[in-house]
C-alpha positions in Angstrom: 4.0 13.8 -16.3 3.8 11.6 -13.3 0.7 9.2 -13.1 -1.7 10.9 -10.5 -2.5 8.6 -7.3 -6.2 10.3 -7.1 -6.9 7.7 -9.8 -4.8 4.9 -8.7 -1.3 5.1 -6.9 2.0 6.2 -7.6 5.6 7.1 -6.2 7.6 7.2 -3.3 8.7 7.0 0.4 7.3 8.7 3.3 8.4 11.2 5.8 10.2 10.6 8.1 10.9 7.1 7.6 13.1 4.2 9.0 14.2 2.2 5.9 16.0 -0.8 6.8 17.2 -1.4 3.2 19.2 1.8 3.1 22.5 2.3 5.1 22.3 5.7 5.2 19.1 5.2 7.6 20.4 2.0 9.4 23.3 -0.3 8.9 22.1 -3.6 8.6 24.4 -5.3 6.2 22.0 -6.2 3.4 23.0 -8.6 1.1 23.0 -6.7 -2.3 20.4 -9.2 -4.0 17.8 -8.7 -1.3 14.9 -6.9 -2.9 12.5 -7.3 -0.2 12.7 -4.1 2.2 10.8 -2.9 5.0 10.3 0.5 6.4 8.2 2.4 9.1 6.5 5.7 8.3 5.0 8.2 10.3 2.7 9.6 7.2 1.6 6.0 6.6 0.9 5.2 10.2 -0.9 8.6 10.4 -3.5 7.9 7.6 -4.2 4.5 9.0 -4.5 5.4 12.4 -7.2 7.9 11.3 -9.1 5.5 9.5 -8.7 2.9 12.6 -9.9 5.5 15.1 -12.8 6.6 13.1 -14.0 3.0 12.4 -13.6 3.5 8.6 -13.0 -0.1 7.0 -11.5 -0.8 10.4 -13.0 -1.9 13.8 -10.2 -3.1 16.3 -8.7 -2.7 19.5 -6.3 0.0 18.5 -9.0 2.1 17.1 -11.0 1.9 20.6 -7.8 2.8 22.3 -6.9 5.9 20.6 -10.3 7.2 19.6 -10.5 9.6 22.8 -7.3 11.4 21.6 -9.5 13.2 18.9 -12.7 15.1 18.6 -15.8 13.2 18.7 -17.1 15.4 16.3 -14.5 14.9 13.7 -14.6 11.2 14.2 -18.5 11.5 13.3 -17.8 13.3 10.2 -15.0 10.7 9.0 -17.7 7.9 9.7 -20.4 9.5 7.9 -18.0 9.4 4.6 -16.7 5.9 5.4 -17.8 4.6 1.8 -16.2 7.6 0.3 -13.0 7.4 2.1 -12.1 3.6 2.9 -12.0 0.2 1.2 -13.5 -3.0 2.0 -12.1 -6.1 0.1 -14.7 -7.3 -2.2 -17.3 -4.6 -1.6 -16.2 -1.1 -2.3 -13.2 1.3 -2.8 -14.2 4.8 -1.8 -13.8 7.6 -4.5 -11.8 9.6 -2.3 -9.8 6.7 -1.0 -6.9 7.0 -3.3 -6.8 11.3 -3.1 -7.3 11.7 0.5 -5.4 8.5 2.1 -3.4 6.3 -0.4 -1.6 9.3 -1.8 -0.4 11.1 1.6 0.3 7.7 2.9 2.9 7.0 0.0 4.5 10.5 0.0 7.8 12.0 1.6 6.3 15.3 2.6 4.3 15.8 5.8 0.8 14.8 5.7 -0.6 17.9 7.2 1.0 20.0 4.3 -0.7 17.7 1.8 -4.3 18.3 3.4 -3.5 21.9 3.8 -2.7 22.0 -0.2 -5.9 20.2 -1.3 -8.3 21.8 1.4 -7.0 25.2 0.1 -7.6 24.2 -3.5 -11.0 22.8 -3.2 -12.1 25.8 -0.9 -11.0 28.5 -2.9 -11.0 27.0 -6.5 -8.1 29.6 -7.2 -5.6 27.5 -9.3 -3.0 30.0 -9.8 -2.7 31.2 -6.0 -3.0 27.8 -4.9 -0.1 26.4 -7.1 2.2 29.5 -6.2 1.6 28.5 -2.6 1.9 25.1 -2.7 4.1 24.4 -5.8 6.6 21.9 -3.9 3.9 19.9 -2.7 2.4 19.4 -6.0 5.8 18.7 -7.6 6.0 15.6 -5.1 3.1 13.9 -6.4 1.8 15.5 -9.7 4.8 16.6 -11.8 8.4 17.8 -11.4 7.7 19.9 -14.6 6.4 23.1 -13.3 4.9 23.9 -16.7 2.5 20.7 -16.1 1.3 21.7 -12.7 -1.7 23.8 -14.1 -3.2 21.6 -16.3 -2.5 18.6 -13.8 -4.2 20.4 -10.8 -7.1 21.7 -13.1 -7.7 18.1 -13.8 -7.4 16.9 -10.3 -10.0 19.4 -9.4 -12.4 18.8 -12.2 -12.3 14.9 -11.4 -13.4 15.4 -7.7 -15.3 18.7 -7.8 -18.4 16.8 -7.1 -16.9 16.0 -3.6 -15.8 19.5 -2.9 -17.4 20.0 0.3 -16.4 16.5 1.7 -13.1 17.2 0.6 -12.5 20.5 2.1 -14.0 19.1 5.6 -12.0 15.9 5.6 -8.9 17.7 4.9 -9.4 20.3 7.6 -10.1 17.3 10.1 -6.8 15.6 8.8 -4.8 18.6 9.1 -6.1 19.6 12.5 -5.4 15.9 14.1 -1.9 15.7 12.7 -0.1 17.4 15.7 -2.1 15.0 18.0 -0.9 12.1 16.4 2.8 13.2 16.1 3.2 14.5 19.6 1.1 12.1 21.7 0.9 8.7 19.7 3.9 8.2 17.2 6.6 8.0 19.6 5.2 5.3 21.3 3.7 3.4 17.9 7.3 3.3 16.4 8.8 1.5 19.4 7.0 -1.5 18.5 6.9 -1.0 14.8 10.9 -0.4 14.2 12.0 -3.6 15.9 9.3 -5.6 14.0 10.1 -4.3 10.7 13.8 -5.0 11.2 13.2 -8.7 12.6 11.2 -9.3 9.5 13.8 -7.8 7.0 16.5 -9.7 8.8 15.0 -13.0 7.7 14.6 -12.0 4.0 18.2 -11.1 4.0 19.7 -14.1 6.0 17.4 -16.5 3.9 17.9 -14.6 0.4 14.5 -15.1 -0.1 13.8 -12.6 -2.9 16.6 -14.3 -5.1 15.0 -17.7 -4.3 11.6 -16.6 -5.6 13.0 -14.6 -8.7 14.7 -17.9 -9.5 11.9 -20.0 -8.9 9.7 -18.0 -11.1 12.4 -16.9 -13.5 11.3 -13.4 -12.9 13.5 -10.6 -12.0 12.0 -7.6 -10.4 13.1 -4.3 -11.8 12.8 -2.6 -9.0 12.8 -3.3 -5.0 9.7 -4.2 -3.0 9.2 -2.5 0.2 6.7 -3.5 3.1 5.7 -0.5 5.1 4.5 -1.3 8.4 1.5 0.1 10.4 0.1 -0.9 13.6 -3.7 0.0 13.3 -5.1 -2.1 10.6 -6.1 -5.4 12.4 -9.2 -6.9 11.0 -9.4 -4.9 7.8 -7.7 -4.4 4.3 -4.0 -4.8 4.2 -1.2 -5.8 1.8 -2.6 -2.5 0.3 -0.2 -1.1 -2.6 0.2 2.4 -2.2 2.7 2.9 -4.9 4.2 0.8 -7.5 6.7 -0.7 -5.3 5.3 -0.3 -1.8 2.7 -2.2 0.2 1.0 -1.7 3.7 1.1 -4.5 6.3 0.1 -4.8 9.7 2.1 -6.1 12.6 -0.4 -8.6 13.9 1.4 -11.8 12.7 4.5 -13.3 14.1 7.6 -13.0 12.1 7.4 -16.4 10.2 3.8 -15.5 9.3 4.9 -12.0 8.2 7.6 -13.4 6.2 5.0 -15.7 4.2 2.5 -13.1 3.7 5.0 -10.5 2.3 6.5 -13.2 0.2 3.1 -13.9 -1.5 2.8 -10.2 -2.3 6.3 -10.2 -3.5 5.4 -13.0 -6.1 2.3 -11.1 -7.1 4.7 -8.3 -8.0 6.7 -10.5 -10.0 3.6 -11.8 -11.7 2.5 -8.5 -12.5 5.8 -7.6 -14.3 5.8 -10.9 -16.3 2.1 -10.2 -17.5 2.6 -6.7 -18.4 0.6 -4.8 -15.8 -1.8 -5.1 -13.0 -4.9 -5.9 -15.4 -4.6 -9.3 -16.0 -3.7 -10.0 -12.4 -6.8 -8.1 -11.2 -9.3 -9.5 -13.7 -8.2 -13.2 -13.1 -7.4 -12.6 -9.6 -8.1 -16.2 -8.5 -5.6 -17.8 -11.0 -2.9 -15.0 -9.7 -3.2 -15.6 -6.1 -3.3 -19.3 -6.8 -0.1 -19.2 -8.9 1.7 -17.0 -6.2 0.8 -19.3 -3.3 1.7 -22.5 -5.6 5.1 -21.1 -6.0 5.6 -20.7 -2.3 4.7 -24.0 -1.7 7.5 -25.1 -3.7 9.8 -23.5 -0.9 7.9 -24.2 2.1 6.2 -20.7 2.4 2.7 -20.9 1.4 0.8 -18.5 3.6 -2.6 -20.4 3.9 -4.4 -17.3 3.5 -6.1 -18.6 0.0 -8.0 -21.5 0.7 -10.6 -20.4 -1.7 -8.4 -21.1 -4.5 -6.9 -24.4 -3.3 -8.3 -26.2 -6.3 -6.5 -23.8 -8.7 -3.2 -24.4 -6.5 -3.6 -28.1 -6.9 -4.2 -28.0 -10.5 -0.6 -25.9 -10.9 1.1 -28.7 -8.7 -0.3 -31.4 -11.2 0.7 -29.6 -14.5 4.0 -28.4 -12.9 4.9 -32.1 -12.0 4.3 -33.0 -15.6 6.5 -30.1 -17.0 8.5 -28.1 -14.7 9.9 -26.1 -17.5 6.4 -24.0 -17.9 6.8 -20.3 -17.6 4.6 -18.7 -15.1 2.5 -17.3 -17.9 2.0 -20.9 -19.3 1.0 -22.0 -16.0 -1.3 -19.3 -15.6 -2.9 -19.7 -19.2 -3.4 -23.4 -18.5 -5.1 -23.0 -15.3 -7.4 -20.1 -17.0 -8.1 -22.5 -20.1 -9.0 -25.4 -17.8 -11.2 -23.7 -15.3 -13.0 -21.6 -17.7 -13.9 -24.7 -20.2 -17.5 -24.5 -21.3 
């Protein structure tokens, strides 16, 4: 059974999308060793567009520009549920953020169908009829095995039942506003998103940066890493992992800074793999972020966004100069032991 994204994140791609790492979508002559891909997804952009116009986790020029395209009553309801449906780094992660925003942002199905599916489930509580009607939707994010769908849907319903009323309201709002975004906003948005995504990926390809970073860390990523771009998240959370291989980034940086920021996240993914999962990286995030930034200093790609762990970065430089054969895990453990000495 697939890991359900209402508790974390999982799976996939989005629909429709422009994946510059896939020749079936666009011929860009990628070198085979490139593992850092970019793409532009309507579904991902819709989800974060709504958060922005509702000022849920974001408060920026984009949201102000497009808020008038939507009902003030709809935006008011979303704002009232801000702490349930959004994330603010270091402060909170909304209980419905994964279910109602991360999951549809990562899927290859139209977001409106996803919200219709969940809205019907929580409004009726009729598992059998709901699954019969929306079986293909559930197969995209719960399980491809039809025998597992009923217990999976029942589990999802049980987990989120305390928020039933909010889920029904929000799903209806998200479904109702989807055509407005698709018909009035998306075409203009992708005109700035697609060239940006292509330009950034071209740099990764030309400079063979994924190969360089894998060689530097002595870690080979098992899957590609994809940066999916949105144009609505200025001033709020980004580098958001919406699946095991997919992160959301804004387009507010110049190409060089975008490459540095994305390279940092790519190294984080390498460390997650080397450390056997996210748990260690999250628990000891200062050492993880510091280690990623340290590796980037070795190739002139430091992002400069992590000054709060500069002392840890300097420590990594010191012990690496003494022994450049230390593995990523050995560097990490040395720093942890040094800074946590009693």
